[in-house]
Each structure stands twice: as C-alpha cells, then as structure tokens.
C-alpha positions in Angstrom: -38.9 87.4 -191.3 -39.7 83.8 -190.6 -37.4 81.9 -188.3 -37.3 78.1 -187.7 -38.8 76.7 -184.5 -35.6 74.9 -183.5 -33.4 77.9 -183.4 -31.7 78.2 -180.0 -31.3 81.4 -178.0 -28.4 80.4 -175.8 -26.0 82.4 -173.7 -22.5 83.3 -174.9 -20.1 80.5 -173.9 -16.6 79.2 -174.5 -15.0 82.6 -174.4 -17.3 84.3 -176.9 -17.4 88.1 -177.1 -19.5 90.2 -174.8 -22.1 92.5 -176.5 -19.9 95.6 -176.2 -17.0 93.8 -177.8 -18.8 92.6 -180.9 -17.1 93.3 -184.2 -18.3 96.5 -185.8 -20.9 96.3 -188.6 -20.9 98.7 -191.6 -24.0 98.3 -193.6 -26.4 97.1 -190.9 -26.9 97.1 -187.2 -27.8 94.0 -185.1 -31.4 93.3 -184.3 -32.8 90.2 -182.7 -30.5 87.2 -182.3 -31.9 84.5 -184.5 -29.2 81.7 -184.3 -26.7 81.0 -181.6 -24.6 77.8 -182.2 -21.5 77.0 -180.1 -21.0 73.6 -181.6 -21.4 71.6 -178.4 -23.2 68.3 -178.9 -25.8 67.6 -180.0 -26.4 69.8 -183.0 -30.0 70.6 -183.8 -31.5 67.6 -185.5 -33.0 67.9 -189.0 -36.8 68.3 -189.0 -38.9 68.5 -192.2 -38.3 67.1 -195.6 -35.7 68.7 -197.8 -37.3 70.2 -200.9 -35.4 71.6 -203.9 -31.9 72.7 -203.3 -32.0 73.9 -199.7 -35.5 74.3 -198.4 -38.1 72.5 -196.5 -35.9 71.6 -193.5 -34.6 73.0 -190.3 -31.5 71.9 -188.3 -28.2 70.6 -189.5 -27.5 68.4 -192.5 -23.9 67.4 -193.0 -21.5 64.7 -194.4 -21.1 61.9 -191.9 -19.6 59.3 -194.1 -16.5 57.2 -193.4 -13.0 58.8 -193.3 -11.4 58.4 -196.7 -14.8 58.3 -198.5 -15.9 60.1 -201.6 -17.3 63.0 -199.6 -15.8 65.1 -196.8 -16.8 64.5 -193.2 -17.2 66.5 -190.0 -15.8 66.3 -186.5 -17.4 68.0 -183.4 -15.2 68.5 -180.4 -14.3 71.2 -177.8 -16.8 73.7 -179.3 -15.3 73.4 -182.8 -17.1 72.1 -185.9 -14.3 70.8 -188.2 -14.8 69.9 -191.8 -12.3 67.4 -193.4 -11.9 66.8 -197.1 -10.5 63.4 -197.7 -7.7 63.2 -200.3 -10.0 60.9 -202.4 -13.2 63.0 -201.9 -15.1 64.4 -204.9 -15.9 67.7 -203.1 -15.3 69.6 -199.9 -16.9 68.8 -196.6 -20.3 70.7 -196.5 -22.8 71.3 -193.7 -26.1 73.1 -194.1 -28.2 74.7 -191.4 -31.8 75.1 -192.6 -33.7 78.2 -191.6 -35.5 81.0 -193.6 -34.3 84.6 -193.7 -33.9 87.5 -196.0 -31.7 90.2 -194.3 -29.2 89.0 -191.7 -25.8 89.5 -190.0 -23.8 86.3 -189.9 -20.8 86.1 -187.7 -18.4 83.2 -187.1 -14.9 82.5 -186.0 -13.0 80.4 -188.5 -9.6 78.6 -188.8 -7.7 77.0 -191.6 -6.0 74.0 -190.0 -2.4 73.2 -190.6 -2.6 69.6 -191.7 -0.8 67.9 -194.7 -2.6 68.8 -198.0 -1.8 65.3 -199.4 -2.2 66.6 -202.9 -5.5 68.4 -202.4 -5.7 71.4 -204.6 -7.2 74.1 -202.3 -7.0 75.0 -198.6 -10.0 77.2 -197.9 -13.4 77.5 -196.2 -16.6 79.1 -197.1 -20.0 80.3 -195.8 -22.8 80.3 -198.4 -26.4 81.5 -198.4 -28.8 79.5 -200.5 -32.4 79.9 -201.8 -34.7 77.1 -203.0 -32.7 76.6 -206.2 -29.0 77.2 -205.6 -26.3 79.4 -204.1 -27.0 83.1 -203.7 -23.8 84.5 -202.3 -20.6 82.9 -201.0 -17.9 84.2 -198.6 -14.7 82.3 -199.1 -11.5 82.5 -197.1 -8.1 81.1 -198.2 -4.5 81.9 -197.3 -4.7 85.1 -199.3 -7.7 86.7 -197.7 -11.5 86.9 -198.1 -13.5 86.6 -201.3 -17.1 87.6 -201.9 -18.6 85.6 -204.8 -22.0 86.5 -206.2 -24.1 84.1 -208.3 -26.1 84.9 -211.5 -29.7 83.8 -211.6 -29.7 84.1 -215.5 -26.5 82.1 -216.2 -26.6 78.4 -215.6 -23.7 76.0 -216.2 -25.0 73.4 -218.7 -22.8 70.7 -217.2 -23.7 71.1 -213.5 -27.1 72.8 -213.9 -26.0 75.3 -211.2 -25.7 79.1 -211.4 -22.5 80.6 -212.7 -20.4 82.8 -210.5 -20.2 86.5 -211.0 -17.3 89.0 -210.4 -15.5 88.4 -207.1 -14.7 91.2 -204.6 -11.7 90.6 -202.4 -10.1 91.6 -199.1 -6.4 91.0 -199.4 -5.0 89.7 -196.0 -2.6 87.0 -194.7 -4.7 84.2 -193.1 -2.3 82.2 -191.1 -2.9 78.5 -190.5 -4.0 77.4 -187.0 -5.1 80.9 -186.0 -8.7 82.0 -185.4 -10.1 84.8 -187.5 -13.4 86.6 -187.1 -15.8 86.8 -190.1 -18.9 89.0 -190.5 -21.2 88.7 -193.4 -23.9 91.4 -193.7 -26.8 90.8 -196.1 -29.4 93.5 -196.6 -31.5 93.9 -199.7 -29.4 93.4 -202.8 -26.1 94.3 -201.1 -23.6 92.3 -199.0 -20.6 93.2 -196.9 -17.9 90.7 -196.0 -15.4 91.6 -193.2 -12.3 89.6 -192.1 -10.7 90.8 -188.9 -11.9 94.3 -189.5 -11.1 94.6 -193.2 -14.2 94.8 -195.5 -15.4 94.6 -199.1 -18.8 94.9 -200.6 -20.8 94.1 -203.7 -24.4 94.2 -205.0 -26.5 91.8 -207.1 -30.2 91.4 -207.5 -30.2 87.8 -206.5 -28.9 88.6 -203.0 -32.3 90.0 -202.1 -34.2 86.8 -202.5 -35.6 84.8 -199.6 -32.8 82.5 -198.3 -33.5 79.0 -196.9 -30.2 77.9 -195.4 -26.6 78.6 -194.6 -23.9 76.3 -195.8 -20.5 75.8 -194.3 -17.7 74.2 -196.2 -14.1 73.1 -195.8 -11.4 72.2 -198.3 -8.5 70.2 -196.9 -9.5 71.0 -193.3 -11.1 74.0 -191.5 -12.9 74.7 -188.2 -15.8 76.9 -187.2 -17.0 78.1 -183.8 -19.3 80.6 -182.2 -21.8 80.9 -185.2 -24.3 83.8 -184.6 -27.0 85.2 -186.9 -28.8 88.4 -186.1 -31.7 90.3 -187.8 -30.1 93.0 -189.9 -31.4 96.5 -189.3 -30.5 99.7 -191.2 -27.3 101.6 -190.4 -27.5 105.3 -190.9 -23.7 105.5 -191.5 -23.7 103.0 -194.4 -23.4 105.6 -197.1 -20.2 107.0 -195.5 -18.8 103.5 -194.8 -19.6 102.3 -198.4 -17.8 105.3 -199.8 -14.7 104.5 -197.8 -14.7 100.9 -198.9 -15.1 101.9 -202.5 -12.2 104.4 -202.3 -9.8 101.9 -200.7 -7.0 100.6 -203.0 -7.9 97.3 -204.7 -5.5 94.4 -204.7 
C-alpha cells in the first residue's frame, strides 16, 4: 500500500476514543494508522498536480468560495470541519483528501447540523472513495440512516459522463440533528461494510477493489466532521460469521 508523504501520525486529541474503546469492526481489523486528522488548523496543504478525477495530489482540496456562491464552502473551528451548501449553490460542499490506498478502515464522527434548510432539497452528508476516473463507493447519511451506494464501471451517464449508481444497501436509523454519530467504513477487496453507531450493512462490487486515490467528504445543507482516522485494513477471521448475521437481519 502506498501512502502519501504528508500524512500525519498525531496523538488522539479533543476527546477522541482510546484504543480499547474504538468501535468494533466486522470485516477487517485495524492495522497501521495511515491518516489522523483532528481538523485543527492548518489542514495539510495540497502538493502535486491533480490529474484525472482524483489523483496526482496529496493534502486537502475543498471549496473556499464566498458565502452564497454557486458552490458550497467550508468552515474550520473547534476541531470541526463544517460544510455549508448555500441556498443558491449548484452542488453540495465537497472536500477531497488525496492519498493512495486499496484496503482501508475509515472512521469519522459526523453531525447533521440543525440550521434552516431555506428550500434546499436534502439534508445529508457523505464520505466517498474515488479512483483516477470517478466515484467507487459512497457512504451517505441522512435523517433516516446510513446508505451504501456502489458505482458501476460499465454504466456511464451520458449527460454527466460519470458512473451510474448501483443498488443501495441501507441501515435504517434515526439520525437526530445536532448530535454526533460514529461512522466506520471498511473496504477490503471487492466488499465494503458501513456501520452507523454500531448498526451495519454490507455489499460487494468489483469496482470497490480498485486502487483508490482520495477520500471525499460532502455536506448538503450543513454537516460537520471530526476525528477522521484511516487505518490499514487487515483480515478478520470472524467476518464470515458477522456477514451471515448482517445478511440475516431484517431489511427495511
């Protein structure tokens, strides 16, 4: 696995969990810590030249335009990275962290902020993994729970030239506004597991196993992120049993 030279190996801060209190993983076990970001200024600066969709750079790239502009913008304060979609924006606030990985455990605390929607259609946040061309897998959270959304390498939307979405897998849960929730995204081979506050779902898709080049965070209306961690994903001998339990759970 190739990791970017700017990745920081920092101590846990701002009330983050101790090692023995980390959320349980199901498909994988945590190996080496690759990324530790507590969103205290400054964020790692961009190095390298972006090539293709999401490759060729390390560090953070994010919307920094004026409030009320055509794209969302980001605020950084008190250990929180907050994306704000302006009512007149053409798309959500997005922020990409460039580094290369294949298998990984991605963990973050997230919050949907209770602010007026001002006519905006969605209140949600997402974490996406990307390859050199497009999105590979997306984990999205809205008021109704967690959604795992795969992408199809063979199906391209003729209008946007981007990959079409596949069949979504869901964790049904009430996500209250202004409350922090813990998200874990496990990626290993062609499988992925998404966990929201201990409730999990899984899916598989050949595209998931490609080399990834960045993580993208996104916020519709307004959402905050803190304590982003990425570990090397190692095998978990109990995955077959855990997968059977997830598959047998009632679907919403």
